[in-house]
C-alpha positions in Angstrom: 7.6 12.7 -7.8 4.1 11.3 -8.1 2.6 8.1 -6.6 4.9 5.1 -6.4 3.8 2.7 -9.2 3.3 -0.1 -6.7 1.2 2.1 -4.4 -0.9 3.2 -7.5 -1.5 -0.4 -8.4 -2.6 -1.1 -4.9 -5.0 1.9 -4.9 -6.4 0.7 -8.4 -7.2 -2.6 -6.8 -8.9 -1.0 -3.8 -10.9 1.4 -6.0 -12.0 -1.4 -8.3 -14.0 -2.8 -5.4 -15.5 0.5 -4.4 -12.7 2.0 -2.3 -12.3 1.8 1.4 -15.2 3.9 3.0 -14.8 2.9 6.6 -16.6 6.1 7.7 -19.7 5.0 5.8 -19.9 1.6 7.6 -21.1 0.5 11.0 -18.2 0.0 13.4 -18.6 -3.8 13.4 -18.4 -3.8 9.6 -15.4 -1.5 9.5 -13.6 -3.8 11.9 -14.3 -6.9 9.9 -13.2 -5.1 6.6 -9.8 -4.2 8.1 -9.4 -7.7 9.5 -10.0 -9.1 6.1 -7.5 -6.8 4.5 -4.8 -8.0 6.8 -4.3 -10.9 4.4 -2.5 -8.4 2.1 0.4 -8.5 4.4 1.4 -11.8 2.8 2.8 -14.9 4.5 4.1 -13.9 8.0 7.7 -14.4 8.9 8.4 -17.2 11.3 9.7 -16.3 14.7 11.1 -18.6 17.4 8.1 -18.4 19.7 4.7 -16.6 19.8 2.6 -16.4 23.1 -0.9 -15.0 23.6 -1.7 -14.1 27.2 -3.3 -11.4 29.3 -2.0 -9.0 31.8 -3.8 -7.6 34.8 -5.1 -4.0 34.8 -7.4 -1.9 36.8 -10.4 -2.4 34.6 -9.7 -6.0 33.8 -7.1 -8.1 31.7 -5.5 -6.7 28.6 -4.7 -9.3 25.9 -1.1 -9.2 24.6 0.8 -11.2 22.0 4.5 -11.7 22.7 6.9 -12.5 19.9 10.4 -13.9 20.7 13.1 -14.0 18.0 15.1 -16.7 19.7 18.6 -16.3 21.3 19.8 -16.5 24.9 20.1 -14.0 27.7 17.9 -11.0 28.4 16.8 -9.5 25.1 15.7 -5.9 24.4 11.9 -5.3 24.0 9.5 -3.3 21.9 6.0 -2.6 23.1 4.0 -2.2 19.9 0.6 -0.6 19.3 -1.4 -1.4 16.3 -3.0 1.2 14.0 -6.7 1.6 13.1 -7.8 5.1 14.4 -8.4 3.7 17.9 -11.6 2.1 16.5 -10.5 -0.8 14.2 -7.5 -3.1 14.0 -6.1 -5.6 16.4 -3.0 -7.6 17.4 -4.0 -9.9 14.5 -3.8 -7.0 11.9 -0.4 -6.1 13.3 1.0 -9.6 13.3 3.1 -9.3 10.2 4.7 -6.0 11.4 5.5 -7.4 14.8 7.1 -10.6 13.4 9.3 -8.6 11.1 10.4 -6.2 13.8 11.1 -9.0 16.2 13.4 -10.6 13.7 14.9 -7.4 12.2 15.7 -5.7 15.5 16.5 -9.0 17.5 14.1 -8.1 20.2 11.0 -9.4 22.0 7.8 -7.5 20.7 4.8 -7.3 23.0 1.8 -6.3 20.9 -1.1 -4.7 22.8 -4.8 -5.3 22.3 -5.9 -2.1 23.8 -9.5 -1.2 24.3 -11.2 0.3 21.2 -13.6 3.1 20.7 -16.5 4.0 20.6 -17.0 1.3 23.4 -14.1 2.8 25.2 -13.3 6.4 24.5 -10.1 8.5 25.4 -8.2 7.9 27.5 -8.8 4.1 27.6 -6.4 3.2 24.7 -3.7 5.4 26.2 -4.2 4.1 29.7 -3.9 0.4 28.4 -0.9 1.2 26.4 1.0 2.7 29.3 -0.2 -0.1 31.7 1.3 -2.8 29.4 4.5 -0.9 29.0 4.8 -0.5 32.8 4.1 -4.2 33.2 6.8 -5.3 30.7 9.3 -3.1 32.6 8.2 -4.5 36.0 8.2 -8.2 34.7 11.3 -8.0 32.6 13.1 -10.9 34.4 10.1 -13.2 34.0 9.8 -12.2 30.3 13.5 -12.7 29.5 13.7 -9.0 28.8 16.3 -6.4 29.6 14.4 -3.6 31.3 17.1 -1.1 30.5 16.5 -1.7 26.7 12.8 -1.0 26.4 11.1 0.8 23.4 7.7 1.7 22.3 6.3 1.8 18.8 3.3 1.9 16.6 1.7 2.9 13.3 -1.0 5.6 12.7 -3.2 5.6 15.9 -0.6 3.2 17.3 2.1 5.8 16.6 -0.1 8.2 18.5 -0.2 5.8 21.5 3.6 5.2 21.3 4.2 9.0 21.5 1.6 9.3 24.3 3.3 6.6 26.3 6.6 8.3 25.9 5.2 11.4 27.4 3.4 9.5 30.2 6.7 7.7 31.0 8.5 11.0 31.3 5.7 12.5 33.4 5.3 9.6 35.7 9.0 8.9 36.1 9.2 5.6 34.3 9.6 3.3 32.9 12.7 4.5 31.2 12.5 4.1 27.4 15.4 4.2 24.9 13.4 4.8 21.8 10.0 5.6 20.3 9.2 4.3 16.8 6.5 6.6 15.3 5.2 5.3 12.0 3.0 8.1 10.4 1.6 8.9 13.7 -1.6 10.9 14.6 -0.3 13.7 16.7 -3.0 16.4 16.5 -6.8 16.6 16.4 -7.2 19.7 14.2 -7.1 17.8 10.8 -6.4 20.9 9.0 -2.8 20.8 7.8 -1.7 21.2 4.2 -1.4 17.4 3.8 -5.0 17.0 5.0 -6.0 19.4 2.1 -3.7 17.9 -0.5 -4.4 14.2 0.4 -8.0 14.4 1.7 -9.3 11.7 -0.8 -7.9 9.0 -3.0 -4.9 7.8 -1.1 -6.4 5.0 1.1 -6.7 7.0 4.3 -9.0 10.0 3.9 -9.9 13.1 5.9 -13.5 11.8 6.3 -12.2 8.6 7.8 -9.9 10.6 10.3 -12.8 12.8 11.4 -14.9 9.6 11.9 -12.0 8.1 14.0 -11.7 11.2 16.2 -15.4 11.4 16.6 -15.4 8.0 18.1 -12.3 8.3 20.2 -12.7 11.8 21.6 -16.2 12.9 20.4 -18.0 16.2 20.9 -17.3 17.9 24.2 -14.3 15.7 25.0 -10.8 17.1 25.5 -9.1 16.7 22.1 -6.3 19.1 23.0 -5.1 17.0 25.9 -1.5 16.0 25.1 -2.3 12.5 26.0 -4.8 12.5 23.0 -2.9 15.0 20.8 0.8 14.9 21.7 1.7 17.8 19.4 -0.3 19.9 21.8 2.2 19.1 24.7 3.7 22.3 26.1 7.1 20.7 26.5 8.6 17.6 24.9 12.0 17.8 26.8 13.1 14.5 28.4 11.1 12.0 26.2 13.0 9.1 24.6 14.8 9.5 21.2 12.6 8.9 18.1 12.3 7.8 14.6 9.4 9.4 12.7 8.4 7.8 9.4 5.9 9.5 7.2 4.3 9.0 3.7 4.1 11.7 1.0 0.5 11.0 0.1 -0.9 10.8 3.6 -3.2 13.3 5.4 -1.1 12.6 8.6 2.2 13.6 6.9 2.5 17.1 8.2 1.6 16.5 11.7 4.0 13.6 12.0 6.8 15.7 10.6 5.8 18.7 12.9 6.0 16.4 15.9 9.5 15.3 14.7 10.5 19.0 14.6 9.1 19.7 18.0 11.1 16.8 19.3 14.3 18.1 17.8 13.6 21.6 19.0 13.3 20.2 22.5 16.7 18.6 22.3 15.4 15.0 21.7 17.5 13.1 19.2 15.1 12.5 16.4 15.2 11.2 12.8 12.5 12.0 10.4 12.1 10.2 7.1 9.4 10.9 4.5 8.9 8.0 2.0 8.1 9.7 -1.3 5.4 8.3 -3.5 4.0 6.3 -0.5 0.5 6.2 1.0 -0.7 5.7 4.5 -0.5 2.0 5.6 2.6 1.2 3.5 4.7 0.1 6.5 2.3 -2.9 7.0 2.4 -3.7 3.3 6.0 -4.9 2.8 4.8 -7.9 0.9 3.6 -5.8 -2.0 5.4 -2.5 -1.6 9.2 -2.3 -1.9 9.3 0.9 0.1 7.4 -0.9 2.9 10.3 -3.4 3.0 12.8 -0.5 3.2 10.9 1.1 6.0 10.8 -2.1 8.0 14.6 -2.4 7.5 15.0 1.2 8.6 12.9 0.8 11.7 14.7 -2.4 12.6 18.1 -0.7 12.2 17.1 2.3 14.4 15.8 -0.1 17.1 19.1 -2.1 17.0 21.1 1.1 17.4 18.9 2.3 20.3 19.2 -1.1 22.0 23.0 -0.9 21.7 
């Protein structure tokens, strides 16, 4: 169907200032560039309460930001992992998404500031993500959360971490999860699918950027086929939580996200896979300027409400 006109307009703006060439930048500059772009998310939604705090972990404290939509009684909770190739991004860049999901799904959202590469390579981000999820379940009463209604979610590398946490939760016998929200997730390290060839350049996220991200997260000599790095490589997906997988047509990650959804279904896991036609990577966080971003937020919120019962 071709690029959505709103997505094309956004790409035109990015290309007019030289494009987004994160892989050509020092890591510090790439992080500041993504932080500056977070303003494109528009004015964030108001929520009843936002709290920044830290939680204890084996290596030291992990910062989190907790969004509360209001209401009484124990609420369901979503543990959310931001995107950014495990190298860039933060709880600040995911702020708009988390606010929208807290309001839309009527749940507490715990956004995780996991350790970034290259300072902290695999499995640091995965370990932090699981540790926070475990902590939320163990401290549900204090947080005003219903531990029986706990989900994980994330976009891009955050979608990878959500899928990985769902695997870890199965393998380590908890915590029990009712849903995994996977937004154009990274699920494999091969970077050789048809969507990688078709969308290698010109659609915001590029193949070169993904190769750069992987080189920092799991560099040469590291185990890139470990299912906790590349969940599509898992031998068995039976017993993980039900999933919603959202992909974008013009995204290098499209095929591996959809392949993961198919693997989940084949394993008997209730899974919905939706491709947003005409869309580019990152559209989920750009609901302020992309109508399909709004629809994706609404779909994700509805899926969470259904999972929470």
